[in-house]
N, C-alpha and C positions, 0 to 999 in steps of 0.2 A: 883657821881658814882666812882667806882674803875675801872680804865682802864689800861690794859696791852698793851703797844705798842711794836710791833716787827719790827725792821728795821736794815738792815745790815750796814747802815752808819748813823752816828749821829755826829754833831759837837763835837770836831774839825775835825773829819774825814768827809770831804766834797769832794765827787767825782763829784756829779752832783747836780741837784736841789732837789732830794729826801731828802737829809739830812736836808736841810734848811726847806723844807715843813713840815717834821715830827717834827722838833724842834719847829717851830713856832706854829704849831697846839697843840703840847703837852704843851708848856709853857702857851699858851692862855687858854687851858682847865684848867690848874692848877690855873691860876688867877681867873677863874670863879668858883672855889671851888671844882673841881674834884680831886681825888687822882690818879695821873698819874705816872706810872712807865714804863720806857723804857728799853728794853733789846736790846743790839746791839753788834757789834764786837769790839774788842780791837783796840788800836791805840798806836803807839810808844810814850813813855814819857807822857802818860795820865793815870791817876789813873783808876782802874777798877770800882770804885764806887764814885759818887759825886752827889750833889744836884745842878742842874743848873736851876736857876730861878723858883724854886718851884717844879721841876720835879726830881724824883729820877732816876738816870741813872746807869745801870749796864752794864759793858762791859765784854764780855766773850772771851776766847781764841779760835781762829779759826785755829791755826797753830800747834796744838799738838794733836795727833802725827803728825809729819811732813807730810803734804799732798803730794801725788804723782802727783796730777793734780788739776785743777780748781774745778772739781766736788767734789773731795775729800774734798777740803777746805770748800765747801758749806755744805756738809754733817756734817763735824766736827762742823761748826758753829751752825747748827741746833741741833746737839746732846747737845752742851753746853748751847744753849738757853733753851732747854727743862729741862736740869738739874737745871739751875738757877731758872726757873719758878717754878719747883717743890719744890725747897728749900723755895721760898717765900710762896708758898701755905702751906707747912708743918709748916712754922713759924706763920701761922695764917692770912696772907694777901690773901684774896680770891677775885680775880677780878670779876667784873660783866660782863665784855665784853673784848674780845681780838680783837685788831686791827692790822692786818698784812699788811705790805707795800711791795708789789712786791714779785716775785717768790722766791727770795733767802731765805726767811724765811717761805716758804710755808709748808715745812715738819713739822717744829715746830708748826706752827699755827694749822695744822690739828690734830696733836697728842694732843695738849693742849686743843683744842676744845672738843675732845671726852673724854679725861681723866677728865676734870673739869666739863663737861656737861654745859658749858657756851657758849653763842653765839660768833661766830667769824665773824668779818667784814673784808673785804679785800679792799684795795685801789690799783688799777692797775695804776701806773704812766706812764707806756709805755709798749709796747709789743715787743717781739722779731721779730714778723712778720713785724711790722711797722718800727722798727729800720733798718731792712735789706731789706725792700721792698719785702718781701717774705721769704721763708725758703729754704736755699741753702745747708745745711749741716746737718749731724746727730746731731751735738751739738745744732744747732739752733732749730731743730725739737724737741729735748729733752727738751730744755728750754720752748718752746711753749707748750708742753704737760703739764709741771708743772704749767705754767700760767693758762691753762684751768682747771687743777685740783684744783687750789686755788679758782678760781671763782665758781667751782662746790661745793666745801666744804663750802664756805662762806654763811652766812645767807643773807648778802647784799653786793653788790659790788659798791664802790664809784669810780666815775671817775671825773676828774677835768675839763672836757670840753664835750660839745655835740659831738665833733669830736671823742673823746674816747668812748663815749657811742655807737656811730654807729660802731666804729671799733670792740668793743667787741661783739656786736650783729652779725657783719658780720663774724668775725674770729672764735669766740667760741660759737656762738648761745646762748649767755647768755639771759635768759628770761627777758623781759622788766620789769616785776614787781620786779626784783631783783636789778635793776640798779638805782643808785642815782647820779645825777650830782651836785657836790659841787665844786666850783672853789678853787684854791689856793689863798692865801692872802699874804700880805706883811706888815712888821712893818715899818711904815714911819720913826719912830724915829731912826731906825738902820742906816739911811743914813745921819744923822746929824754930825756924827764924821768923821773928815777928817784931813789931814795934816795941821798943824798950819799956814804954809806959803804956800798958794796955788800958788802964783806967782813963788816962788822958785821951788816948786814941778813941776809946768808945764814946767819950763825951763829945767828940767832934762829929759823931753820927747820930747819937740819940741821947735823950735825957736819962739820968740814972734810974728812974722808975719805969722806963720804957723797955719792952722786950723787942729784940731785933730778929726780923725774918730776912734771910739773905739769899740772893740769887747772883750767880756769876756765870757769864757765858755770852755767846753772840746774841745780838738782838735781831733775830730773824723769826719768821712765823713758825718754823718747825720746832723751835725751842719752847714754844708755849708761854712766853712771858705775858702775852695778852690774857691768858687764862689766869695767871697770877694776879694781874691787875683787877680782873673781874671778881677775884676772891677777896680782895682787900676790904671792901665794905662789909662783906660777910664776916670776916675775922674781927673787924673793928666793932661790929655790933655786939660781939660777945667779949672781946678783949680790947677795950678802947685805947689802952696804953701800949700800943704796938707800933713799931716803926719798921718800914720796909726799905731795905737797901738793895739796889739793883746795879750791878757792875757789868760793864762790857759796852761794846759798840756794835753797830750794824745798821743795815738799811731800814730797819723798823723803828729806829730810835725816835724819830720825830712823831710818828704815829702813836707810839706808846706814851710820849709826853702829852699829846692831845687827848688820848684816852683817859689818862689819869685826871686831867682837868675836867673832862666831861663827867667823870664819876664823882667829882668833888673830893678827891683824896690826894691831890697833888702835894698837899702839905704833910702827908704821912709817908711820902715816898722820896727817897734820896737817890737820884741817878748819879752815879759817880763817874761814868765814862770808863775808859780803859784804865786798868790799874796794874801795878807791878806785882811781883810774886810776894814781896814782904807785906804789902797792903792786903793782898788776898788772904794770906795766912792770918794776918791780924784780924780781919773781918770774920774769918772762920772761928777764931778764938773767942771773939766777943759776941757772936751770934747765938741766939737761942735755938734757932732752927734754920737749916739750909734747905732750900726748895728748888727742885728741878722738874717743872711741869711739861716736859717735852711731848710733842705730838709724834715725833719720829726720833728714835735714838738707837742706832746700831749697836752701841755698847754703853756709853755713858761714863767716860773716865772721870767726869766731875763727881760722880757718886763715890768713886774710890778716893778722890781727893778729900771729900768731906769726911769720909770714914777715917782716913788717915789723920785728919785734923781733929777728930773726936768731937764732931758736932752732930746734934740730932738731925735726922734727915727725912724729908718727904719727897718721893719721886712719883712720876706717873707709872702706871702698870703696863708698860709696853716695852718691846724690843729688848735690848740688853739690860735695861733697868730691872726688868722682871726676873732676870737670871741672877742678878747681884743682890737685890733686896727682897727679903722674905717678910711680908707684912706682919708687924707685931713682934718680930724676932730680932732683926738688926736695923730696922727702919720702918717707915710707913709708906704705903703705896695708895695713890688716889686714882680714880678713873680718869683716863686721859681725856683732856678737853672739858672736864666737868669741874667748874669753879666751886660748886657747893661741896663736892667730895674733897677737893683740895683744901678748902677752908676748914672742913670738919677735921681733917687729919692734922692740920697746923694747930688748931685749937686744942686737940687732944694732947699733943706734946707740950703745949704751953701750960695746960692745966694739970698735967701729971708729971712733975719733974723727976720723981723717983723712977717711974716707968721709962721716961726718956733716957735716964742715966743707964738703965739696964740695956736698952737698945744700943746706946753709944759703945758700951763695953763690948757687946757681942760683935758689933760692926768692926771695931778695932781688932778683935781677935781674928775675924775673917780676913782682914787685910794681911795680918801676919802669917796666916796659915794658907791662904789661897792665892793671893795676888802679889807675892814677892817677885820683883823683877828678875832675880837670879834664876828662879824656876822657869819663868816665861822665856828668858833668853836661851836657856838650855834647850827648851823644847823647839824654839825657832832654829837654833843651830843644828838640831837633829834633823829637821826638815831640809836645811841646807845640805847637810852631809848626805842624806838619802838621795837628793836630787843631783848632787855633783857627780855621781858615777854615771857612766853612759852604757855600761854593759854588765849588768848584774847576773849572777847565776841563779838557779832555782832557789837555793837557800836564802840568798839575799832578797829575792822576791817575796818569799814567805815571811821573812823578818820585817820587810817594809810593810806588808799587808797587816801584820800584827801591830806595828807602830801606828798605822793609819787608824785601826780600830780604837786604840787607846786615845789618840788625839781627838778624833772626830766625835766620839760618843761621850764626851764630857768628863772623862777621868783625867783631865789635864793636871789636876793637883797631885796626882800620884806619880811623881817624877821618877820614883824607883822603878815603876813599870816601864816607863819610857827608856830609862837607862839600861834596863835588862834587855829590852827588845832591840835596842840600837847599838849596843856595845860592840857587836861584831859586824855591823853594817858599814862597809867601807865604800861600797859602790851601789848606786841605785839601779834597779831593774828598769826604771822608766826611760824609754827612748824619747828623743826629742820629737815633738809633734811639729811636723813641717807644715 
């Protein structure tokens, strides 16, 4: 199939998990024989066109004319996405399906859907309501309206967790027959590259007798880094030779530095700022425990990364994390927002290395069995195929309904079921919602 992917961020522009999720999906689809082209926003010192692992990537200018505000920049991005897509269409590349990722590309997705008369699928990676635990400003309400609009215009809406399925049903009243749950995946091989001398690398972050607790992600309230800081004195009281390494950037960075100083633990915390993939992989390798104390987490691809890197893991018991990590089996879960619970789980892993080793082994097996990108790309392609037909007969409608049951109700790892259901589906019974 010819697939047009729309995403406001794409590597090397990586703000959050969305960029990596879109890149991994696109590249895996290309490996499986699909013609995938990605339209995204530009990035300093990166060419506007390149082929990355079989995917043709086009980056468009979102800063001209100079935007007066954030919403202006979003509109300019969408105008340029439409312009580039139209150019590809006029040159003879006619996509079979449009896949839009989150609200920032919603305007372009709607226009291209109607102008090309091709189906548009949307993946909602997170919602404004969820990120902010409600809508508290006109800007937040505006963004939420566009998110609803995108789900309304889409032929199908893909979510990465059952938690997100329920959230979209609750917030936007998205019909059940429109929702598909397909998890994110991870490339295990991406975590094999690391610093050539890990002992030397570790020494630049902690003393040899210190154990390392590691966090990587955006420094924003919803990621719960402030909860981790509050847990630091509690951990140090029981495990004084512990060092905390926090990687990432975000609007909460200054406040977190101030909080560390107020708690008197600034000398036990190393804020690294933004890091590249090799440094991230190396820190996973030398860390004793990776910690992700999110307050809101639609899926939690960082958990998969830690599992693939074979590091012990503590996450909060919410959202997608709760569907990935089973407490005491492949990781540990703490009560969201509870620094004492977080500290207790960290200390448990530090004090029980054999137990931690068993959890790491099971987590890695789960990655291999449940979250391989090849399976996830196949499931996504089957949704594309189902939606690409405009006039299905009764048999096709029945097959599509069975596929829907398999995908939505959590049997996503059973790809043989999906393949059996969709092998004869060549057209979808779904008609375009005008």
